[in-house]
C-alpha positions in Angstrom: -0.5 -6.7 17.3 1.0 -3.4 18.2 -0.4 0.1 18.3 0.1 2.7 15.6 3.4 4.6 15.8 1.8 7.9 15.1 -1.5 8.1 17.0 -1.0 5.3 19.5 -4.8 4.7 19.5 -5.4 2.2 16.8 -3.8 -1.1 15.8 -1.0 -0.8 13.3 -1.6 -2.3 9.9 1.1 -1.3 7.3 4.5 0.1 8.0 3.6 0.3 11.7 0.7 2.8 11.3 -3.1 2.5 11.3 -5.1 3.1 8.1 -6.2 6.7 9.0 -2.6 7.6 9.9 -1.3 5.9 6.7 -3.8 7.9 4.6 -2.5 11.1 6.3 1.0 10.3 5.6 0.4 9.5 1.9 -1.4 12.9 1.6 1.4 14.8 3.2 4.0 13.1 1.0 1.9 13.6 -2.2 1.5 17.3 -1.3 5.2 17.7 -0.8 5.0 18.6 2.9 6.9 15.6 4.1 9.1 12.9 2.6 9.1 9.2 3.5 12.6 9.6 4.7 11.6 12.4 7.1 8.8 10.4 8.4 11.1 7.3 8.9 13.7 9.5 10.7 11.1 10.9 13.0 9.9 7.5 14.0 6.4 7.9 12.6 6.5 5.0 10.1 8.7 2.0 9.5 10.8 1.5 6.4 9.4 -0.6 3.5 10.5 -4.3 3.8 10.1 -6.9 1.2 10.4 -10.7 0.9 11.4 -12.7 4.0 12.0 -9.5 6.0 8.4 -8.5 5.3 7.1 -11.9 6.6 9.4 -11.5 9.8 8.1 -8.0 10.4 4.5 -9.1 10.0 5.0 -11.9 12.5 6.7 -9.4 15.0 3.8 -6.8 14.7 1.2 -9.5 15.1 2.9 -11.0 18.2 2.9 -7.6 20.0 6.4 -8.2 21.3 8.5 -5.3 22.5 12.3 -5.5 21.8 
């Protein structure tokens, strides 16, 4: 598995970030301070993937590979 894109301290879980950072991002978006597009553009979170792409991304994150 790979480290969180935002804090670099904990293991990434969803969209490339750890749970505390994910909670922070949801709060920022909910309050209107950020948008998901801004967070993605800044490299702080991965875009949403579904279906086969989601399975491939999950395998990649679990493998810890760097490409």
